[in-house]
C-alpha positions as CSV (number, residue, x, y, z in Angstrom):
1,M,-135.8,-244.5,-133.4
2,R,-135.7,-243.0,-136.9
3,V,-137.9,-245.8,-138.3
4,I,-140.5,-245.3,-135.5
5,R,-140.5,-241.5,-136.1
6,T,-141.0,-242.0,-139.8
7,A,-143.8,-244.4,-139.3
8,G,-145.5,-242.0,-136.9
9,C,-145.2,-239.2,-139.4
10,N,-146.8,-241.4,-142.1
11,L,-149.7,-242.3,-139.9
12,L,-150.2,-238.6,-139.1
13,L,-150.3,-237.8,-142.8
14,V,-152.8,-240.6,-143.5
15,A,-155.0,-239.4,-140.7
16,L,-154.9,-235.8,-142.0
17,F,-155.7,-237.0,-145.5
18,I,-158.8,-238.9,-144.3
19,M,-160.0,-235.9,-142.2
20,A,-159.7,-233.7,-145.3
21,I,-161.8,-236.1,-147.3
22,I,-164.5,-236.2,-144.6
23,W,-164.5,-232.4,-144.3
24,N,-165.0,-231.8,-148.0
25,V,-167.8,-234.3,-148.4
26,S,-170.9,-232.3,-149.4
27,P,-174.1,-232.8,-147.4
28,V,-175.7,-233.7,-150.7
29,A,-173.7,-236.4,-152.4
30,G,-172.0,-235.4,-155.6
31,E,-173.8,-232.2,-156.7
32,C,-173.6,-231.7,-160.4
33,A,-172.3,-228.6,-162.1
34,S,-175.9,-227.5,-162.9
35,C,-176.6,-227.1,-159.2
36,K,-173.2,-225.9,-158.1
37,A,-172.4,-223.7,-161.1
38,A,-168.8,-224.8,-161.5
39,G,-167.8,-224.8,-157.8
40,S,-169.9,-222.8,-155.5
41,S,-169.2,-224.5,-152.3
42,A,-168.0,-222.4,-149.4
43,E,-164.5,-224.0,-149.3
44,Q,-163.8,-223.8,-153.0
45,D,-165.3,-220.5,-153.9
46,P,-162.9,-217.5,-153.0
47,L,-165.7,-215.0,-153.3
48,N,-167.8,-216.9,-150.7
49,Q,-164.8,-216.6,-148.4
50,Q,-164.5,-212.9,-149.2
51,W,-168.2,-212.6,-148.1
52,A,-167.6,-214.5,-145.0
53,S,-164.7,-212.2,-144.0
54,F,-166.5,-209.0,-145.2
55,L,-169.7,-209.8,-143.3
56,G,-167.8,-210.7,-140.1
57,E,-168.8,-213.1,-137.4
58,V,-172.1,-215.0,-137.9
59,G,-172.4,-215.2,-134.2
60,A,-174.8,-217.3,-132.2
61,W,-176.8,-218.3,-135.2
62,S,-173.9,-220.3,-136.6
63,A,-174.2,-223.4,-134.5
64,M,-178.0,-223.6,-134.6
65,P,-179.7,-226.2,-136.9
66,F,-182.7,-225.0,-138.9
67,Q,-186.0,-225.2,-137.0
68,P,-189.3,-223.5,-137.7
69,G,-189.8,-220.3,-135.8
70,L,-186.1,-219.7,-135.5
71,L,-185.1,-218.6,-138.9
72,R,-181.4,-217.8,-139.2
73,A,-180.6,-214.3,-140.5
74,Q,-177.3,-213.3,-142.1
75,S,-175.1,-210.5,-140.8
76,D,-176.1,-207.1,-142.1
77,S,-173.9,-205.7,-144.8
78,S,-174.8,-204.7,-148.3
79,N,-174.0,-202.8,-151.5
80,C,-177.7,-202.1,-151.6
81,S,-178.1,-198.6,-150.2
82,S,-181.9,-199.0,-149.7
83,L,-181.2,-201.5,-146.9
84,W,-179.4,-198.9,-144.8
85,G,-180.2,-195.7,-143.0
86,E,-178.1,-192.5,-143.1
87,N,-175.7,-193.6,-140.3
88,G,-175.3,-197.1,-141.6
89,E,-178.1,-198.4,-139.3
90,R,-180.2,-201.2,-140.7
91,A,-183.4,-200.0,-142.2
92,L,-185.0,-203.4,-141.8
93,D,-185.3,-205.4,-138.7
94,L,-185.3,-209.2,-138.5
95,N,-189.0,-209.1,-139.0
96,L,-188.3,-207.8,-142.4
97,S,-191.1,-205.3,-142.4
98,A,-191.7,-203.9,-145.8
99,P,-191.3,-200.2,-146.5
100,K,-194.6,-198.6,-147.5
101,D,-193.2,-196.5,-150.3
102,G,-192.8,-198.4,-153.5
103,L,-194.5,-201.5,-152.3
104,Q,-197.2,-201.2,-154.9
105,K,-194.6,-200.6,-157.6
106,Y,-193.2,-204.1,-157.2
107,Q,-196.2,-206.0,-155.8
108,G,-198.8,-205.4,-158.5
109,N,-201.6,-208.0,-158.7
110,R,-201.1,-211.4,-157.2
111,S,-200.4,-213.9,-159.9
112,D,-203.4,-216.0,-160.9
113,M,-201.1,-219.0,-160.4
114,A,-200.9,-218.3,-156.6
115,R,-204.7,-218.4,-156.4
116,E,-205.3,-221.3,-158.7
117,M,-202.4,-223.6,-157.8
118,G,-203.0,-226.0,-154.9
119,F,-201.6,-229.2,-153.6
120,S,-204.4,-231.4,-154.9
121,T,-204.3,-229.8,-158.4
122,I,-200.5,-229.7,-158.9
123,L,-199.1,-232.8,-157.1
124,I,-200.4,-236.0,-158.7
125,S,-200.1,-239.5,-157.2
126,P,-199.0,-242.5,-159.2
127,E,-202.6,-243.9,-159.0
128,E,-203.9,-240.8,-160.8
129,I,-201.6,-241.1,-163.9
130,K,-203.3,-242.7,-166.8
131,I,-200.5,-244.2,-168.9
132,L,-200.7,-243.9,-172.6
133,D,-203.4,-241.2,-172.3
134,S,-202.9,-239.0,-175.3
135,S,-204.3,-236.0,-173.4
136,D,-201.2,-235.8,-171.1
137,I,-197.6,-235.6,-172.0
138,I,-195.4,-237.2,-169.3
139,I,-191.8,-235.9,-169.2
140,D,-189.0,-237.7,-167.4
141,I,-186.4,-234.9,-166.6
142,S,-183.8,-237.3,-165.2
143,P,-180.4,-237.0,-166.9
144,R,-179.7,-240.8,-167.0
145,S,-182.9,-242.7,-166.7
146,T,-183.0,-246.5,-167.2
147,E,-186.7,-247.0,-166.6
148,Y,-189.6,-244.9,-167.7
149,I,-193.3,-244.6,-167.0
150,P,-194.9,-246.1,-170.1
151,G,-195.4,-243.3,-172.7
152,A,-193.1,-240.8,-171.0
153,I,-190.7,-238.8,-173.2
154,S,-187.2,-237.9,-172.0
155,I,-186.0,-234.3,-171.7
156,P,-183.1,-234.2,-169.2
157,Y,-183.4,-231.0,-167.1
158,D,-179.8,-230.0,-167.6
159,R,-180.5,-229.4,-171.3
160,F,-182.2,-226.2,-170.3
161,I,-179.1,-225.0,-168.4
162,D,-175.9,-223.7,-169.9
163,P,-172.4,-224.6,-168.6
164,A,-172.4,-221.6,-166.3
165,G,-175.5,-222.9,-164.5
166,R,-177.9,-220.3,-166.1
167,L,-181.0,-220.9,-168.1
168,E,-180.6,-221.2,-171.8
169,P,-182.0,-218.4,-173.9
170,I,-185.8,-218.5,-174.1
171,G,-185.7,-219.4,-177.8
172,E,-183.4,-222.4,-177.1
173,M,-185.7,-223.6,-174.3
174,A,-188.7,-223.4,-176.7
175,R,-186.8,-225.2,-179.4
176,I,-185.9,-228.1,-177.0
177,L,-189.5,-228.5,-175.9
178,G,-190.8,-228.3,-179.5
179,D,-188.3,-230.8,-180.8
180,A,-189.4,-233.2,-178.1
181,G,-193.0,-232.9,-179.3
182,V,-194.3,-230.5,-176.7
183,S,-196.5,-227.4,-177.4
184,E,-197.5,-224.6,-175.1
185,N,-201.1,-225.9,-175.0
186,D,-200.3,-229.5,-173.9
187,S,-201.2,-230.9,-170.5
188,I,-197.8,-232.0,-168.9
189,I,-196.9,-234.2,-166.0
190,I,-193.3,-234.0,-164.8
191,Y,-191.2,-236.4,-162.8
192,G,-187.6,-237.4,-162.3
193,E,-184.5,-236.5,-160.3
194,C,-180.8,-235.8,-160.6
195,Q,-178.9,-238.7,-159.1
196,P,-175.5,-236.8,-159.2
197,C,-177.2,-234.2,-156.9
198,G,-178.2,-236.9,-154.4
199,G,-181.6,-237.5,-155.9
200,G,-184.8,-235.9,-154.8
201,P,-187.4,-233.8,-156.7
202,S,-185.6,-230.5,-157.0
203,A,-184.7,-231.0,-160.7
204,A,-188.4,-231.8,-161.4
205,T,-189.6,-228.7,-159.5
206,Y,-187.1,-226.6,-161.4
207,V,-188.5,-227.7,-164.7
208,F,-192.0,-227.1,-163.3
209,W,-190.9,-223.5,-162.4
210,M,-189.2,-223.1,-165.8
211,L,-192.4,-224.1,-167.6
212,K,-194.4,-221.6,-165.5
213,F,-191.8,-219.0,-166.3
214,L,-192.4,-219.8,-170.0
215,G,-196.1,-219.2,-169.4
216,H,-197.2,-222.9,-169.6
217,E,-200.6,-223.2,-167.9
218,D,-201.3,-226.9,-167.6
219,V,-198.4,-228.5,-165.7
220,R,-198.4,-231.0,-162.8
221,L,-195.8,-232.9,-160.8
222,L,-195.7,-236.6,-159.8
223,D,-195.7,-236.7,-156.0
224,G,-192.6,-238.8,-155.6
225,G,-190.5,-240.4,-158.3
226,I,-190.1,-243.5,-160.4
227,D,-189.5,-245.6,-157.3
228,D,-193.0,-244.6,-156.0
229,W,-194.4,-245.5,-159.4
230,M,-192.8,-248.9,-159.3
231,A,-193.7,-249.5,-155.6
232,T,-197.4,-249.8,-156.6
233,S,-196.5,-252.6,-159.1
234,N,-196.9,-250.3,-162.1
235,P,-195.1,-251.3,-165.4
236,T,-192.1,-249.5,-166.8
237,W,-190.4,-249.1,-170.2
238,S,-186.7,-249.4,-170.8
239,E,-186.8,-246.7,-173.4
240,P,-188.7,-243.3,-173.6
241,A,-191.4,-242.6,-176.1
242,R,-190.8,-240.3,-179.0
243,L,-193.2,-237.7,-180.3
244,A,-193.3,-235.8,-183.6
245,P,-191.8,-232.3,-183.4
246,R,-194.1,-229.4,-182.8
247,N,-193.8,-225.6,-182.3
248,Y,-193.6,-224.2,-178.7
249,T,-194.5,-220.6,-178.3
250,P,-193.6,-219.1,-174.9
251,A,-195.5,-216.3,-173.1
252,I,-192.9,-215.3,-170.5
253,D,-194.1,-214.6,-166.9
254,A,-191.2,-212.5,-165.8
255,D,-192.6,-212.1,-162.3
256,L,-191.3,-215.5,-161.4
257,L,-187.7,-214.5,-161.7
258,A,-186.2,-212.0,-159.3
259,T,-183.8,-209.2,-160.4
260,Y,-180.9,-207.8,-158.6
261,D,-182.7,-204.4,-158.2
262,F,-185.7,-206.1,-156.7
263,V,-183.6,-208.1,-154.3
264,C,-181.9,-204.8,-153.2
265,S,-185.2,-202.9,-152.9
266,G,-185.8,-204.0,-149.3
267,I,-189.3,-205.1,-150.3
268,P,-189.1,-208.9,-150.5
269,Q,-188.4,-211.4,-147.8
270,I,-185.3,-213.2,-148.9
271,I,-184.7,-217.0,-148.3
272,D,-181.4,-218.6,-148.7
273,A,-182.3,-222.2,-149.5
274,R,-178.8,-223.6,-149.5
275,T,-177.3,-225.6,-146.7
276,G,-176.6,-223.9,-143.4
277,R,-172.8,-224.4,-144.0
278,D,-173.0,-222.4,-147.3
279,F,-175.3,-219.8,-145.7
280,E,-172.8,-219.2,-142.9
281,A,-169.9,-218.7,-145.3
282,G,-171.7,-215.9,-147.0
283,S,-175.2,-214.9,-148.0
284,I,-177.3,-212.0,-149.3
285,P,-177.6,-209.4,-146.5
286,G,-180.9,-209.8,-144.6
287,A,-181.6,-213.3,-145.9
288,I,-182.9,-216.0,-143.7
289,N,-181.9,-219.7,-144.0
290,I,-184.5,-222.3,-144.8
291,P,-182.5,-225.2,-146.4
292,Y,-184.4,-226.8,-149.3
293,T,-184.2,-230.2,-147.7
294,S,-186.4,-228.9,-144.8
295,V,-189.6,-229.1,-147.0
296,L,-188.9,-232.8,-147.9
297,D,-190.0,-236.0,-146.4
298,G,-187.8,-238.4,-148.2
299,K,-188.4,-237.6,-151.9
300,K,-191.8,-236.1,-151.4
301,I,-192.9,-232.6,-150.3
302,K,-194.2,-232.4,-146.7
303,N,-197.9,-232.0,-146.0
304,E,-199.5,-228.6,-145.8
305,S,-199.5,-228.3,-142.0
306,E,-195.8,-229.1,-141.7
307,L,-195.0,-226.5,-144.4
308,E,-197.1,-223.9,-142.7
309,E,-195.1,-224.4,-139.6
310,I,-191.8,-224.1,-141.5
311,F,-192.8,-220.8,-143.1
312,S,-194.6,-219.5,-140.0
313,D,-192.2,-216.6,-139.5
314,L,-192.8,-215.2,-143.0
315,Q,-195.4,-212.5,-143.8
316,R,-197.9,-213.9,-146.2
317,E,-198.8,-210.5,-147.7
318,R,-195.1,-209.8,-148.7
319,Q,-193.3,-211.1,-151.7
320,V,-190.6,-213.7,-151.2
321,V,-187.3,-214.2,-153.1
322,V,-185.8,-217.7,-152.8
323,Y,-182.3,-218.4,-154.0
324,T,-179.6,-221.1,-154.1
325,N,-176.4,-221.3,-156.1
326,T,-178.0,-221.5,-159.5
327,G,-181.7,-221.5,-158.6
328,V,-182.3,-225.2,-159.3
329,K,-182.9,-226.1,-155.6
330,A,-184.5,-222.8,-154.8
331,S,-187.5,-224.1,-156.8
332,M,-187.9,-226.7,-154.0
333,I,-188.8,-223.9,-151.6
334,W,-190.6,-221.8,-154.3
335,L,-193.1,-224.5,-155.1
336,P,-194.6,-225.0,-151.6
337,L,-194.6,-221.3,-151.0
338,T,-196.6,-220.8,-154.1
339,L,-198.9,-223.6,-153.3
340,L,-199.5,-222.0,-149.9
341,G,-200.4,-218.7,-151.6
342,Y,-197.2,-216.8,-151.2
343,D,-196.0,-214.6,-154.1
344,A,-192.5,-216.0,-154.6
345,K,-189.7,-215.6,-157.1
346,V,-186.5,-217.5,-157.8
347,Y,-183.0,-216.0,-157.8
348,A,-179.4,-217.2,-157.9
349,W,-176.5,-216.6,-155.6
350,Q,-174.2,-216.6,-158.6
351,D,-176.1,-213.6,-160.1
352,W,-175.7,-211.7,-156.8
353,K,-172.0,-212.3,-157.0
354,A,-171.8,-211.2,-160.6
355,D,-173.4,-207.9,-159.6
356,N,-170.9,-207.4,-156.8
357,P,-167.5,-207.5,-158.6
358,G,-165.9,-204.8,-156.5
359,L,-166.6,-206.5,-153.2
360,E,-163.0,-207.1,-152.3
361,Q,-162.0,-203.5,-153.2
362,E,-164.9,-202.1,-151.0
363,R,-163.8,-204.2,-148.1
364,E,-160.2,-202.9,-148.3
């Protein structure tokens, strides 16, 4: 009897261990530190758990998968006083109507980028790339590439990110680009992916956003990845090209990066582009959930009509802030929004947390 009971206990322990492994597997396999910022998952991040408790029950939204026209809004609670009326009543409804006062202060003029960028001018097919064309610099941003488009140079995207998941100082980013042989006047084509993050174009779109933030004008993205390049029987190199160092002089477009004060102003529509699971564990008050994967068809961005449907609940005339843990995957939503003419900015959940250090004390 004792032997049977012991065996039963062992089997139970093994079953519980397997369930724990399954439960903790991320929807995106093996996210790297650059995307997770040293442990930002809902289960491992105590502050996320504080938010989940502080914000209360997510309610009926919790069990619903993302679908266009049914954007999930987070429970209402905030340290941002502008979001609330005198009696604690929400100043903004789910339609996120912008307050009239102060709108012009933040909105300013629409970026020329929003008018000039379009799908056909930014997303380039493998057939359109002219290899070894000296007028274009092709950059592979993958951290560990083994095959390259002929003539492409290698600048792994994580070189632009510090260990905490934040962008390196502007001078350091300019130095990295210059040392690789890139100047601010070059025509650039970006491609690549981060395999530890599960693949996909988010790392490439982040470098695209970063270059636009640095003021680079002539930047395009390969529509797809190296697999799409090889699928059309194109040649590859086993090593990247190397260019002579140059000077890179940035001209910062600060409008592409949201600040805490702007997020709290009540003016922008806020999109949480993380997974539904992370969103439900805690999110910026008033945010709606559009997971970054919703705009992808495999490793390519969906077509315009599909994207219009995904963003159909947004107000085109209002600015939009998109965030994920570090902002890397937020760029995956930022790009199609910008291509569709929205005035969008990137933000990071970790920055929101850093600006709310007294959350636990307030809750108590």
